[in-house]
N, C-alpha and C positions, 0 to 999 in steps of 0.2 A: 774727270771726277776728282782725282787726287789734287789737281791744281786748284779747283774751287774749294776743296776742304782746307788746303793750306792757307788760301787767301782769307777764308772765313775765320780760321784760327788766329791769324795775324791781326785781323780787325777786332776780334773778340779780346785778344790779349791787350791790344792798345786801349780798348774801351775799359777793360778791367784796370789797367795801369792808371789811367786818368781818373776813373771813377773812384777807386780805392784811395788814391792820393788826395783827391778833392774832398772825399768824405772825411778823411782823417783831419785835414786842415780845418774843415768847417766844424766838426763835432768834438774835436779834442784839441783844446788850446795848448796843451803841453807838448804837442808834436810840432816840430819845425818842418820846413820844406824838405830838407834832405831825408829825414826819417820817413816822412810821408811818401816821398818818391821811392825810397828803398823798399818799403812795405808794398807799395803798388807794384814794384818790379817783381817781388817774390810772388805776388798773386798772379801777375801776367805770366811769369815763368811756369807756375803750376798749370795754367791753361795750356801752354805749349807742351809741357811734359805729359799731360793727359792725352793730348792729341798724338804725341809720339808713341805713347803706350798703346793707344787704340790702333794706330797705324801698324805697329809691330805685331799686335795680336792678329790683325787682319792678314798681314803678310804670312804669319805662321799658319793660319787656317787655310790660306790659299796653297801654301807649300804642302801641308798635310793632304789636302784634296788631290794635289797633283801626284804626290807619292802613292796615294791609294789607287788613283787611276792607272799609274804606271805599274803598280803591283798587280792589279787586276788584269792588265794587258799582258804582263809577263806570265801570269798563271794561265791565261788563255793560250798563249803561245806554247807554254810547256805542255798543256793538255793536248794541243793540236799535234805537237811533235811526238808525244807519247802515243797518241792514237795512230799516227802514221807509222811509227816503228812497230806497233802491235800488228797493224794490218799487213805490213810487209813481212814480218816474221811468220805470221800465220800462213800467208801465201807460200812462203818458202818451205813450209812443212810438207807440201805436196811435190817438192822437187825430186827428180829421179836420183840425184847423187846423194848418197848417205851423208857425206861430209857437210853438204849444204843443209840438210835437215838437222844435223847436230848443231851447226852454227845458229840455225833458227831457234832451236831450243835454248841455247845459251843467251841469245838476244832477248827472248821472252823472260828468262830468269833475271837478266840484268835490268830489264824494264821493271819487274816487280820489286827489285831491291831499290831502285832509284825512285820509284813511285809506288809506295806501299798500298795506295788505293787500288792498284791493279792486281794485287797479289792473288785474290780469290779468282779473278778472271783468268789469270795466267795458269793457276793450278787447274782450273776447269779445262783449259785447252790441253795441258799436259796429260791430264787424266783421259781426255777424249782420245788422245793419240794412243794411249795404252789400251783403249777399248777397241781399237781397230783389229779386225781378224788377223791372226798371226799363227803361222805354223813353222815348225823347225824340226829337222830330222831327229833330234834327241827328245822331242816331245811326242811326235806322231809316228815315228818309224817309217817303214815303207821304203820304196826305191826312190832315190833322189839323184837327179843329174848333178854333175859337178857345178855347173853354173847356178842351178837352183839352190844348191847347198851354200855356195858362196854368197848369193844374194840374201839368203836367210841369215847367215852369219853377220853380214853387214847391217841388216835391219835389226838384229838382236842388239848390236852395239848401240844403235840409236835409241832403242827402247830402254836399255840399261842406263843410258845417259838421262833420259826422261825421269826414270825412277830416282836417280841420285839428285837431280835438281828439285824434284818434289820434296825429298827429305830435307834438302838444304833450305828450302823456302818455309818449311814449317818451323814454328818457334819451339825451343826446348821447353820441357815441362816447367822448369824453374823461372822462365822469363815471364814478365808481366806484359804479355802480348795477346791479342785476340786469336782464338782458334779458327782454323779454316776447314771447310768441308772437302771431302774426297769422295769421288764416285768412280769405282772400278767395276761397275756392272759388266759382266761378260769379258772382263779383261784377262789377259795372260800375263802373269807376273813370275819373275824368277829372281832369287837372291834380293828380295825387296826388304830393306832394313829401315824401319820407322822407329827404331828403339829410342826411347827418351824424348819423344816428340809429343806436343799437344795437338790434338785433332778435334775438330768439331763433330760433324756427323760423318761416319765411315760407312760407305755402301760398297759391298763387294758380292752382290748376288750373282750366282752362277759363274763366279770368277774361277780361273784355273791357276793354281799355285804350284810351282815346280822348285825342287831342290830345297833351299833354306830361306824361309821368310820369317821376319822377326818383328814382333810388336812388344817386346819386353820393355818395361819401365815407361810405357806410353800412358798418357792420360787422354781418354776420349770423353769429351764433355757432353756430346750428344749421343743419340742412339747408334748402335752398330747393327748393320744388316748384312749378314753373310749367308743368307739362306741359299741352300743348294750349292754352295761353293765346294770346290774339290781341291784337296791337297794331294797331289798325285803320288803314286807309290814311291816310297823311298824319300819323299820330301819331308822336311821337318817344319813344324809350326811352333815357334817359340813365343810365349806370351807370359813370361814371368814378371812379377812385380808390377803388373799393369793395373790401372784404375779405370773402371767403366762407370761413368756418372749416370748414364741413362740405360735404356733397355739394351741388352746384348742378345741379338738374335742369331743363334748358330743352328737353327733348325735345318735338318737334312744335310748338314755338312758332312762330307766324306773325307776323313783324315786317313790318308794312305800311308802315313809315316809317323814317327814319334811326335807327340804333342805334350807341351808343358805349360800349364797354367799356374805353376807354383807361386804362392803368396799374392796372387792377384785378388783384387777386391771388386765385387760387382754390387754397385749401389742400387741398380734397378733390377728388373726381372732378367734372369739368365735362362734363356730357352734353348735347350739342346734336344728338342723333340726330334726323334727319328735320326739323330746324328749317328754316323758310323765311326766309332773311335778306334784308333790303333791300339794294339796290345801294349805298346810303350807310351802310355798316357799317364800324366801326373797332375793331380789337383792338390798337392801337398801344401797344407797351411793356407789354402785358398779360402776366401771369406765371401759368403753370399748374404747380403743384408736384406734382400728381398727374395721373392720366390725363385727357387731353382728347379727347372722343369727338365727331367731326363726321361720322360715316358717314351717308350719305344726306341730309346737309344740303345745301341749295341756296342759291345767291346769284345773283340775276339780273344779267346783264351784268358780273359780276365773278368773277375766279378766287379761290376760297376759299383756296388755298395762298398766293396773293399777299397776301391780307388778313392771314394769320397769319405772314407773313414776319418781322415785327418783334416778334412775341410769343415768349416763352420757353415752348415747348410740349413737354411730355413725351409721347412717342407712347403711344397706347393699347395695352394688351397684346393680342397676337394670340390 
């Protein structure tokens, strides 16, 4: 095809050369043969130049198409490799050896960092791991054999690793990044620190929280569902300077230890219906921009109205 195009261009250039030269000699008596031939040569050269420009543009479009095809193929290969890594890591989460499970968790986190499109999926898997039934001597008491205790300690380290990786994958509040959802329904959590992170929807229905768990300085852009969650005796729940953009459902939560909501802002409905608050609970300078519901909430040895006296509370509609 290119051969025929070049031949046609040469023939057209020759025709233009002789045609322009002859036309100048016939119609303009002031032009001599050399000038006519020079002008015809310029015209013929323009034809060749136009062909060269067309050929160069065609080559450029072909190269762009090839690059797009190669880019699409590279993206497909990258997705295939990422899917294989994901499937392999999920499979290793069921391995008997705790160090292999820890490695699988880190592999999932690395995948989320290298392929941000997988972040929510990886977080879902990490949350599902924490939702697995788990018992430990310092949670449930009772008589434990040495092997059982050691196995529980090893599994606890795996779970703490999962918690740390979840925190690392969540964007900080000040970052311009999308928020991700977390589901800890029925999960067992200990020393979970999500402070300063942006979260989408936070679900922790019937979750069990031990020792010290921290949501201070968080921003939750979606609703919070902590219905019937339990902060076990002696455990602290810190939620200072947090911002809740949607509904915050703490109905029926049992706080068995100190609770701090100091300076937190609730933009949506804050529902503490039937919550059991610890005597060491603080809502100092807390702000409720929508209805705050504390009906049937109890607080041992402390007057609830006194606790809310320094908070800006909008009465719940009757």
